[in-house]
Backbone as XML, in Angstrom:
<?xml version="1.0"?>
<chain id="A" units="angstrom">
  <residue number="1" name="MET">
    <atom name="N" x="51.142" y="24.882" z="-43.962"/>
    <atom name="CA" x="49.904" y="25.484" z="-42.960"/>
    <atom name="C" x="49.316" y="24.417" z="-42.743"/>
  </residue>
  <residue number="2" name="PRO">
    <atom name="N" x="48.559" y="23.919" z="-42.998"/>
    <atom name="CA" x="47.111" y="22.448" z="-42.260"/>
    <atom name="C" x="48.396" y="21.842" z="-41.219"/>
  </residue>
  <residue number="3" name="ALA">
    <atom name="N" x="49.137" y="21.966" z="-41.390"/>
    <atom name="CA" x="49.896" y="21.003" z="-40.589"/>
    <atom name="C" x="50.129" y="21.539" z="-39.365"/>
  </residue>
  <residue number="4" name="ASP">
    <atom name="N" x="50.404" y="22.834" z="-39.406"/>
    <atom name="CA" x="50.715" y="23.707" z="-38.145"/>
    <atom name="C" x="49.072" y="23.908" z="-37.239"/>
  </residue>
  <residue number="5" name="ILE">
    <atom name="N" x="48.044" y="23.878" z="-38.128"/>
    <atom name="CA" x="46.578" y="24.163" z="-37.626"/>
    <atom name="C" x="46.409" y="22.830" z="-36.846"/>
  </residue>
  <residue number="6" name="VAL">
    <atom name="N" x="46.438" y="21.359" z="-37.313"/>
    <atom name="CA" x="46.292" y="20.143" z="-36.969"/>
    <atom name="C" x="47.119" y="20.076" z="-35.622"/>
  </residue>
  <residue number="7" name="GLU">
    <atom name="N" x="48.361" y="20.701" z="-35.706"/>
    <atom name="CA" x="49.430" y="20.287" z="-34.193"/>
    <atom name="C" x="48.667" y="21.664" z="-33.384"/>
  </residue>
  <residue number="8" name="LEU">
    <atom name="N" x="47.918" y="22.447" z="-33.336"/>
    <atom name="CA" x="46.842" y="23.181" z="-32.970"/>
    <atom name="C" x="45.818" y="22.567" z="-32.188"/>
  </residue>
  <residue number="9" name="ILE">
    <atom name="N" x="45.055" y="22.252" z="-33.218"/>
    <atom name="CA" x="43.712" y="21.873" z="-32.645"/>
    <atom name="C" x="43.552" y="20.539" z="-32.437"/>
  </residue>
  <residue number="10" name="ALA">
    <atom name="N" x="44.665" y="19.584" z="-32.370"/>
    <atom name="CA" x="44.909" y="18.072" z="-31.933"/>
    <atom name="C" x="44.520" y="18.114" z="-30.178"/>
  </residue>
  <residue number="11" name="PRO">
    <atom name="N" x="45.779" y="19.156" z="-29.458"/>
    <atom name="CA" x="45.632" y="19.393" z="-28.059"/>
    <atom name="C" x="44.476" y="19.639" z="-27.544"/>
  </residue>
  <residue number="12" name="VAL">
    <atom name="N" x="43.527" y="20.429" z="-27.960"/>
    <atom name="CA" x="42.321" y="20.908" z="-27.773"/>
    <atom name="C" x="41.599" y="20.181" z="-28.108"/>
  </residue>
  <residue number="13" name="ILE">
    <atom name="N" x="41.228" y="18.908" z="-29.121"/>
    <atom name="CA" x="40.345" y="18.078" z="-29.117"/>
    <atom name="C" x="40.903" y="17.131" z="-28.753"/>
  </residue>
  <residue number="14" name="ALA">
    <atom name="N" x="41.527" y="16.674" z="-27.788"/>
    <atom name="CA" x="41.852" y="15.847" z="-26.861"/>
    <atom name="C" x="41.411" y="15.997" z="-25.497"/>
  </residue>
  <residue number="15" name="LEU">
    <atom name="N" x="41.639" y="17.401" z="-24.774"/>
    <atom name="CA" x="41.389" y="17.725" z="-23.883"/>
    <atom name="C" x="39.759" y="18.129" z="-23.827"/>
  </residue>
  <residue number="16" name="PHE">
    <atom name="N" x="39.023" y="18.526" z="-24.972"/>
    <atom name="CA" x="37.549" y="18.273" z="-24.770"/>
    <atom name="C" x="37.289" y="16.823" z="-24.983"/>
  </residue>
  <residue number="17" name="GLY">
    <atom name="N" x="38.092" y="15.943" z="-25.630"/>
    <atom name="CA" x="37.249" y="14.487" z="-25.359"/>
    <atom name="C" x="37.811" y="13.871" z="-24.139"/>
  </residue>
  <residue number="18" name="VAL">
    <atom name="N" x="39.141" y="14.210" z="-23.204"/>
    <atom name="CA" x="39.202" y="14.101" z="-21.950"/>
    <atom name="C" x="37.839" y="14.399" z="-21.030"/>
  </residue>
  <residue number="19" name="GLY">
    <atom name="N" x="37.878" y="15.625" z="-21.440"/>
    <atom name="CA" x="36.584" y="15.751" z="-20.144"/>
    <atom name="C" x="35.758" y="15.830" z="-20.722"/>
  </residue>
  <residue number="20" name="SER">
    <atom name="N" x="35.239" y="15.627" z="-21.689"/>
    <atom name="CA" x="33.215" y="14.876" z="-22.154"/>
    <atom name="C" x="33.421" y="13.379" z="-21.279"/>
  </residue>
  <residue number="21" name="PHE">
    <atom name="N" x="34.192" y="12.732" z="-21.814"/>
    <atom name="CA" x="34.293" y="11.476" z="-20.917"/>
    <atom name="C" x="34.483" y="11.641" z="-19.091"/>
  </residue>
  <residue number="22" name="VAL">
    <atom name="N" x="35.034" y="12.662" z="-18.653"/>
    <atom name="CA" x="35.149" y="12.652" z="-17.250"/>
    <atom name="C" x="33.762" y="13.057" z="-16.642"/>
  </residue>
  <residue number="23" name="LEU">
    <atom name="N" x="33.502" y="13.713" z="-17.492"/>
    <atom name="CA" x="32.079" y="14.838" z="-17.157"/>
    <atom name="C" x="30.802" y="13.733" z="-17.215"/>
  </residue>
  <residue number="24" name="ILE">
    <atom name="N" x="30.800" y="12.666" z="-18.511"/>
    <atom name="CA" x="30.061" y="11.578" z="-18.656"/>
    <atom name="C" x="29.948" y="10.621" z="-17.568"/>
  </residue>
  <residue number="25" name="ALA">
    <atom name="N" x="31.174" y="10.159" z="-17.246"/>
    <atom name="CA" x="31.270" y="8.988" z="-16.270"/>
    <atom name="C" x="30.495" y="9.442" z="-14.686"/>
  </residue>
  <residue number="26" name="MET">
    <atom name="N" x="30.838" y="11.033" z="-14.288"/>
    <atom name="CA" x="30.959" y="11.375" z="-13.215"/>
    <atom name="C" x="29.141" y="11.495" z="-13.071"/>
  </residue>
  <residue number="27" name="LYS">
    <atom name="N" x="28.664" y="12.026" z="-14.199"/>
    <atom name="CA" x="26.955" y="12.132" z="-14.136"/>
    <atom name="C" x="26.786" y="10.829" z="-14.392"/>
  </residue>
  <residue number="28" name="MET">
    <atom name="N" x="27.260" y="9.098" z="-14.728"/>
    <atom name="CA" x="26.556" y="8.393" z="-14.553"/>
    <atom name="C" x="26.875" y="7.583" z="-13.271"/>
  </residue>
  <residue number="29" name="ARG">
    <atom name="N" x="27.573" y="8.243" z="-12.491"/>
    <atom name="CA" x="28.544" y="7.639" z="-11.278"/>
    <atom name="C" x="27.264" y="8.683" z="-9.990"/>
  </residue>
  <residue number="30" name="TYR">
    <atom name="N" x="26.995" y="9.603" z="-9.956"/>
    <atom name="CA" x="25.839" y="10.622" z="-9.213"/>
    <atom name="C" x="24.683" y="9.887" z="-9.425"/>
  </residue>
  <residue number="31" name="SER">
    <atom name="N" x="24.051" y="9.774" z="-10.407"/>
    <atom name="CA" x="22.850" y="8.935" z="-11.306"/>
    <atom name="C" x="22.986" y="7.284" z="-10.571"/>
  </residue>
  <residue number="32" name="HIS">
    <atom name="N" x="24.063" y="6.780" z="-10.256"/>
    <atom name="CA" x="23.814" y="5.451" z="-9.630"/>
    <atom name="C" x="23.625" y="5.790" z="-8.048"/>
  </residue>
  <residue number="33" name="LEU">
    <atom name="N" x="24.535" y="6.716" z="-7.715"/>
    <atom name="CA" x="24.004" y="7.068" z="-6.377"/>
    <atom name="C" x="23.137" y="7.167" z="-6.107"/>
  </residue>
  <residue number="34" name="ARG">
    <atom name="N" x="22.181" y="8.302" z="-6.573"/>
    <atom name="CA" x="21.144" y="8.704" z="-6.196"/>
    <atom name="C" x="19.854" y="7.233" z="-6.295"/>
  </residue>
  <residue number="35" name="ASP">
    <atom name="N" x="19.956" y="6.837" z="-7.412"/>
    <atom name="CA" x="19.709" y="5.727" z="-7.702"/>
    <atom name="C" x="19.098" y="4.888" z="-6.496"/>
  </residue>
  <residue number="36" name="THR">
    <atom name="N" x="20.122" y="4.178" z="-5.891"/>
    <atom name="CA" x="20.798" y="3.365" z="-4.928"/>
    <atom name="C" x="20.405" y="3.984" z="-3.391"/>
  </residue>
  <residue number="37" name="LYS">
    <atom name="N" x="20.433" y="5.171" z="-3.471"/>
    <atom name="CA" x="20.660" y="5.544" z="-2.264"/>
    <atom name="C" x="18.756" y="6.033" z="-1.561"/>
  </residue>
  <residue number="38" name="HIS">
    <atom name="N" x="18.213" y="5.760" z="-2.397"/>
    <atom name="CA" x="16.473" y="5.955" z="-2.327"/>
    <atom name="C" x="15.677" y="4.737" z="-2.772"/>
  </residue>
  <residue number="39" name="ALA">
    <atom name="N" x="16.705" y="3.715" z="-2.724"/>
    <atom name="CA" x="16.335" y="2.293" z="-3.097"/>
    <atom name="C" x="15.802" y="1.633" z="-1.944"/>
  </residue>
  <residue number="40" name="PRO">
    <atom name="N" x="14.567" y="0.634" z="-1.684"/>
    <atom name="CA" x="14.242" y="0.089" z="-0.091"/>
    <atom name="C" x="15.298" y="-0.812" z="0.117"/>
  </residue>
  <residue number="41" name="GLY">
    <atom name="N" x="15.685" y="-0.494" z="1.482"/>
    <atom name="CA" x="16.582" y="-1.825" z="2.069"/>
    <atom name="C" x="16.278" y="-2.702" z="2.524"/>
  </residue>
  <residue number="42" name="ARG">
    <atom name="N" x="17.141" y="-3.872" z="2.604"/>
    <atom name="CA" x="16.678" y="-4.957" z="3.373"/>
    <atom name="C" x="15.505" y="-4.568" z="4.465"/>
  </residue>
  <residue number="43" name="GLU">
    <atom name="N" x="15.697" y="-3.631" z="5.698"/>
    <atom name="CA" x="14.793" y="-3.892" z="6.277"/>
    <atom name="C" x="13.935" y="-3.244" z="6.411"/>
  </residue>
  <residue number="44" name="ASP">
    <atom name="N" x="13.998" y="-2.033" z="5.257"/>
    <atom name="CA" x="12.325" y="-1.759" z="4.836"/>
    <atom name="C" x="11.706" y="-2.443" z="4.211"/>
  </residue>
  <residue number="45" name="LEU">
    <atom name="N" x="12.338" y="-3.546" z="3.728"/>
    <atom name="CA" x="11.334" y="-4.666" z="2.989"/>
    <atom name="C" x="10.764" y="-6.006" z="4.046"/>
  </residue>
  <residue number="46" name="ASP">
    <atom name="N" x="11.501" y="-6.503" z="4.940"/>
    <atom name="CA" x="11.258" y="-6.798" z="6.206"/>
    <atom name="C" x="10.146" y="-6.096" z="7.055"/>
  </residue>
  <residue number="47" name="ARG">
    <atom name="N" x="10.211" y="-4.576" z="7.003"/>
    <atom name="CA" x="9.457" y="-3.835" z="7.988"/>
    <atom name="C" x="7.673" y="-3.995" z="7.018"/>
  </residue>
  <residue number="48" name="LEU">
    <atom name="N" x="7.858" y="-4.011" z="5.851"/>
    <atom name="CA" x="7.009" y="-3.817" z="5.015"/>
    <atom name="C" x="6.213" y="-5.146" z="5.095"/>
  </residue>
  <residue number="49" name="ALA">
    <atom name="N" x="7.401" y="-6.311" z="4.746"/>
    <atom name="CA" x="6.246" y="-8.099" z="5.172"/>
    <atom name="C" x="5.857" y="-8.396" z="6.473"/>
  </residue>
  <residue number="50" name="GLN">
    <atom name="N" x="6.636" y="-7.350" z="7.723"/>
    <atom name="CA" x="5.799" y="-7.872" z="8.768"/>
    <atom name="C" x="3.989" y="-7.415" z="8.815"/>
  </residue>
  <residue number="51" name="ALA">
    <atom name="N" x="4.271" y="-5.999" z="8.264"/>
    <atom name="CA" x="3.270" y="-4.967" z="8.065"/>
    <atom name="C" x="2.182" y="-5.248" z="7.330"/>
  </residue>
  <residue number="52" name="VAL">
    <atom name="N" x="2.338" y="-6.598" z="6.141"/>
    <atom name="CA" x="1.360" y="-6.948" z="5.324"/>
    <atom name="C" x="1.102" y="-8.189" z="6.436"/>
  </residue>
  <residue number="53" name="GLU">
    <atom name="N" x="1.645" y="-8.848" z="6.732"/>
    <atom name="CA" x="1.426" y="-9.742" z="7.732"/>
    <atom name="C" x="0.641" y="-9.714" z="9.018"/>
  </residue>
  <residue number="54" name="LEU">
    <atom name="N" x="0.973" y="-8.557" z="9.575"/>
    <atom name="CA" x="-0.433" y="-7.992" z="10.330"/>
    <atom name="C" x="-1.912" y="-7.791" z="9.539"/>
  </residue>
  <residue number="55" name="LEU">
    <atom name="N" x="-1.733" y="-6.847" z="8.570"/>
    <atom name="CA" x="-2.603" y="-7.021" z="7.848"/>
    <atom name="C" x="-4.062" y="-7.911" z="7.542"/>
  </residue>
  <residue number="56" name="HIS">
    <atom name="N" x="-3.117" y="-9.173" z="6.869"/>
    <atom name="CA" x="-3.652" y="-10.307" z="6.712"/>
    <atom name="C" x="-4.466" y="-10.999" z="8.126"/>
  </residue>
  <residue number="57" name="ASP">
    <atom name="N" x="-3.609" y="-11.083" z="9.014"/>
    <atom name="CA" x="-3.933" y="-11.527" z="10.404"/>
    <atom name="C" x="-5.475" y="-10.485" z="10.719"/>
  </residue>
  <residue number="58" name="ASP">
    <atom name="N" x="-5.312" y="-9.348" z="10.602"/>
    <atom name="CA" x="-6.732" y="-8.513" z="10.773"/>
    <atom name="C" x="-7.931" y="-8.704" z="10.257"/>
  </residue>
  <residue number="59" name="VAL">
    <atom name="N" x="-7.436" y="-9.119" z="8.659"/>
    <atom name="CA" x="-8.782" y="-9.348" z="7.858"/>
    <atom name="C" x="-9.212" y="-10.935" z="8.206"/>
  </residue>
  <residue number="60" name="ARG">
    <atom name="N" x="-8.188" y="-11.645" z="8.933"/>
    <atom name="CA" x="-8.690" y="-12.846" z="9.031"/>
    <atom name="C" x="-9.905" y="-13.084" z="10.354"/>
  </residue>
  <residue number="61" name="VAL">
    <atom name="N" x="-9.134" y="-12.207" z="10.891"/>
    <atom name="CA" x="-10.129" y="-11.800" z="12.543"/>
    <atom name="C" x="-11.331" y="-11.225" z="12.149"/>
  </residue>
  <residue number="62" name="MET">
    <atom name="N" x="-11.336" y="-10.190" z="11.105"/>
    <atom name="CA" x="-12.901" y="-9.415" z="10.376"/>
    <atom name="C" x="-13.803" y="-10.580" z="10.137"/>
  </residue>
  <residue number="63" name="ARG">
    <atom name="N" x="-13.015" y="-11.692" z="9.158"/>
    <atom name="CA" x="-14.235" y="-12.503" z="8.690"/>
    <atom name="C" x="-14.495" y="-13.593" z="9.911"/>
  </residue>
  <residue number="64" name="ASP">
    <atom name="N" x="-13.742" y="-13.575" z="10.863"/>
    <atom name="CA" x="-14.419" y="-14.763" z="11.763"/>
    <atom name="C" x="-15.461" y="-13.929" z="12.385"/>
  </residue>
  <residue number="65" name="GLU">
    <atom name="N" x="-15.463" y="-12.624" z="12.475"/>
    <atom name="CA" x="-16.742" y="-11.732" z="13.343"/>
    <atom name="C" x="-17.706" y="-11.924" z="12.288"/>
  </residue>
  <residue number="66" name="ILE">
    <atom name="N" x="-17.572" y="-11.448" z="11.108"/>
    <atom name="CA" x="-18.580" y="-11.050" z="10.050"/>
    <atom name="C" x="-19.576" y="-12.358" z="10.051"/>
  </residue>
  <residue number="67" name="VAL">
    <atom name="N" x="-18.739" y="-13.934" z="10.190"/>
    <atom name="CA" x="-19.220" y="-15.092" z="9.696"/>
    <atom name="C" x="-20.092" y="-15.197" z="11.274"/>
  </residue>
  <residue number="68" name="GLU">
    <atom name="N" x="-19.390" y="-14.794" z="12.509"/>
    <atom name="CA" x="-19.972" y="-14.964" z="13.363"/>
    <atom name="C" x="-21.593" y="-14.427" z="13.123"/>
  </residue>
  <residue number="69" name="LEU">
    <atom name="N" x="-21.404" y="-12.754" z="12.898"/>
    <atom name="CA" x="-22.823" y="-11.948" z="13.288"/>
    <atom name="C" x="-23.636" y="-12.689" z="12.258"/>
  </residue>
  <residue number="70" name="GLY">
    <atom name="N" x="-22.845" y="-13.102" z="10.972"/>
    <atom name="CA" x="-24.311" y="-13.583" z="10.266"/>
    <atom name="C" x="-24.622" y="-14.927" z="10.811"/>
  </residue>
  <residue number="71" name="GLU">
    <atom name="N" x="-24.210" y="-15.656" z="11.535"/>
    <atom name="CA" x="-25.062" y="-16.936" z="12.410"/>
    <atom name="C" x="-25.788" y="-16.542" z="13.296"/>
  </residue>
  <residue number="72" name="ARG">
    <atom name="N" x="-25.536" y="-15.517" z="14.090"/>
    <atom name="CA" x="-26.511" y="-14.613" z="14.953"/>
    <atom name="C" x="-27.916" y="-13.848" z="14.088"/>
  </residue>
  <residue number="73" name="VAL">
    <atom name="N" x="-27.653" y="-13.409" z="12.567"/>
    <atom name="CA" x="-28.540" y="-13.106" z="11.953"/>
    <atom name="C" x="-29.177" y="-14.335" z="11.680"/>
  </residue>
  <residue number="74" name="ASP">
    <atom name="N" x="-29.382" y="-15.024" z="11.129"/>
    <atom name="CA" x="-29.602" y="-16.006" z="10.899"/>
    <atom name="C" x="-30.578" y="-16.783" z="11.983"/>
  </residue>
  <residue number="75" name="PHE">
    <atom name="N" x="-29.870" y="-16.841" z="13.440"/>
    <atom name="CA" x="-30.832" y="-17.473" z="14.203"/>
    <atom name="C" x="-31.682" y="-16.710" z="14.574"/>
  </residue>
  <residue number="76" name="ALA">
    <atom name="N" x="-31.399" y="-14.984" z="14.917"/>
    <atom name="CA" x="-32.516" y="-14.374" z="15.050"/>
    <atom name="C" x="-33.908" y="-14.524" z="14.125"/>
  </residue>
  <residue number="77" name="GLU">
    <atom name="N" x="-33.475" y="-14.349" z="13.047"/>
    <atom name="CA" x="-34.366" y="-14.631" z="11.608"/>
    <atom name="C" x="-35.082" y="-15.830" z="11.748"/>
  </residue>
  <residue number="78" name="ARG">
    <atom name="N" x="-34.627" y="-17.003" z="12.426"/>
    <atom name="CA" x="-35.088" y="-17.840" z="12.571"/>
    <atom name="C" x="-36.220" y="-18.230" z="13.967"/>
  </residue>
  <residue number="79" name="VAL">
    <atom name="N" x="-35.606" y="-17.360" z="14.644"/>
    <atom name="CA" x="-36.653" y="-17.226" z="16.205"/>
    <atom name="C" x="-37.418" y="-16.360" z="15.518"/>
  </residue>
  <residue number="80" name="LEU">
    <atom name="N" x="-37.718" y="-15.184" z="14.960"/>
    <atom name="CA" x="-38.591" y="-14.058" z="14.978"/>
    <atom name="C" x="-39.546" y="-14.793" z="14.123"/>
  </residue>
  <residue number="81" name="ALA">
    <atom name="N" x="-39.465" y="-15.677" z="12.811"/>
    <atom name="CA" x="-40.049" y="-16.327" z="11.913"/>
    <atom name="C" x="-40.910" y="-17.324" z="12.856"/>
  </residue>
  <residue number="82" name="HIS">
    <atom name="N" x="-40.408" y="-18.532" z="13.406"/>
    <atom name="CA" x="-41.314" y="-19.437" z="14.264"/>
    <atom name="C" x="-41.765" y="-18.821" z="14.989"/>
  </residue>
  <residue number="83" name="GLY">
    <atom name="N" x="-41.511" y="-17.603" z="15.349"/>
    <atom name="CA" x="-42.357" y="-17.473" z="16.789"/>
    <atom name="C" x="-42.852" y="-18.571" z="18.274"/>
  </residue>
  <residue number="84" name="ARG">
    <atom name="N" x="-43.391" y="-17.782" z="18.965"/>
    <atom name="CA" x="-43.598" y="-18.911" z="20.211"/>
    <atom name="C" x="-45.103" y="-19.139" z="19.959"/>
  </residue>
  <residue number="85" name="PRO">
    <atom name="N" x="-45.408" y="-19.830" z="20.180"/>
    <atom name="CA" x="-47.166" y="-20.415" z="20.392"/>
    <atom name="C" x="-47.497" y="-20.297" z="22.010"/>
  </residue>
  <residue number="86" name="ASP">
    <atom name="N" x="-46.704" y="-20.126" z="22.577"/>
    <atom name="CA" x="-47.546" y="-20.154" z="24.101"/>
    <atom name="C" x="-47.833" y="-18.497" z="24.217"/>
  </residue>
  <residue number="87" name="ASP">
    <atom name="N" x="-46.954" y="-17.753" z="23.457"/>
    <atom name="CA" x="-47.395" y="-16.693" z="23.678"/>
    <atom name="C" x="-48.693" y="-15.676" z="23.311"/>
  </residue>
  <residue number="88" name="GLU">
    <atom name="N" x="-49.272" y="-14.870" z="23.857"/>
    <atom name="CA" x="-50.288" y="-13.939" z="23.479"/>
    <atom name="C" x="-50.070" y="-13.072" z="22.924"/>
  </residue>
  <residue number="89" name="PRO">
    <atom name="N" x="-50.836" y="-12.217" z="21.894"/>
    <atom name="CA" x="-50.759" y="-11.356" z="21.186"/>
    <atom name="C" x="-50.541" y="-10.072" z="22.348"/>
  </residue>
  <residue number="90" name="PRO">
    <atom name="N" x="-50.267" y="-9.291" z="22.375"/>
    <atom name="CA" x="-49.950" y="-8.274" z="23.238"/>
    <atom name="C" x="-51.232" y="-7.293" z="22.872"/>
  </residue>
  <residue number="91" name="ARG">
    <atom name="N" x="-51.305" y="-7.147" z="23.801"/>
    <atom name="CA" x="-52.780" y="-6.199" z="24.401"/>
    <atom name="C" x="-52.386" y="-5.141" z="24.206"/>
  </residue>
  <residue number="92" name="PRO">
    <atom name="N" x="-53.269" y="-3.992" z="23.565"/>
    <atom name="CA" x="-53.193" y="-2.635" z="23.631"/>
    <atom name="C" x="-53.058" y="-1.600" z="24.800"/>
  </residue>
  <residue number="93" name="LEU">
    <atom name="N" x="-52.345" y="-0.773" z="24.846"/>
    <atom name="CA" x="-52.218" y="-0.182" z="25.743"/>
    <atom name="C" x="-53.455" y="0.852" z="26.313"/>
  </residue>
  <residue number="94" name="PRO">
    <atom name="N" x="-53.899" y="1.119" z="27.229"/>
    <atom name="CA" x="-55.240" y="1.511" z="27.657"/>
    <atom name="C" x="-54.845" y="3.237" z="26.991"/>
  </residue>
  <residue number="95" name="ASN">
    <atom name="N" x="-55.792" y="3.875" z="26.756"/>
    <atom name="CA" x="-55.746" y="5.396" z="25.823"/>
    <atom name="C" x="-56.180" y="6.170" z="27.447"/>
  </residue>
  <residue number="96" name="PRO">
    <atom name="N" x="-55.231" y="7.150" z="28.013"/>
    <atom name="CA" x="-55.434" y="7.946" z="29.042"/>
    <atom name="C" x="-56.623" y="8.970" z="28.849"/>
  </residue>
  <residue number="97" name="ARG">
    <atom name="N" x="-56.979" y="9.390" z="27.772"/>
    <atom name="CA" x="-58.369" y="10.197" z="27.539"/>
    <atom name="C" x="-59.353" y="9.058" z="27.945"/>
  </residue>
  <residue number="98" name="GLU">
    <atom name="N" x="-59.581" y="8.043" z="27.539"/>
    <atom name="CA" x="-60.633" y="7.546" z="27.638"/>
    <atom name="C" x="-61.075" y="7.273" z="29.090"/>
  </residue>
  <residue number="99" name="ALA">
    <atom name="N" x="-59.754" y="6.924" z="30.289"/>
    <atom name="CA" x="-60.045" y="6.620" z="31.218"/>
    <atom name="C" x="-60.609" y="8.073" z="32.060"/>
  </residue>
</chain>
């Protein structure tokens, strides 16, 4: 009797083993396809590199503008601190009520 049971169970075990192997292989293949589908391509990387380069250029321009503005503020501070010796102090405006 044990031999009859083994003869009946062996094909079932083989069928489940092969089926499990196929299911695992399919799962791995679909996971791989899903991962590679959403991976960035060469054109995406090129586009990102170009965008980063444009941002670097914009930052360089803004730095230059900030340096120029700083120089203008320094000049204005020096002019205001030095003053003009030939200038008279401003006269107060006449009060219209006194007139």
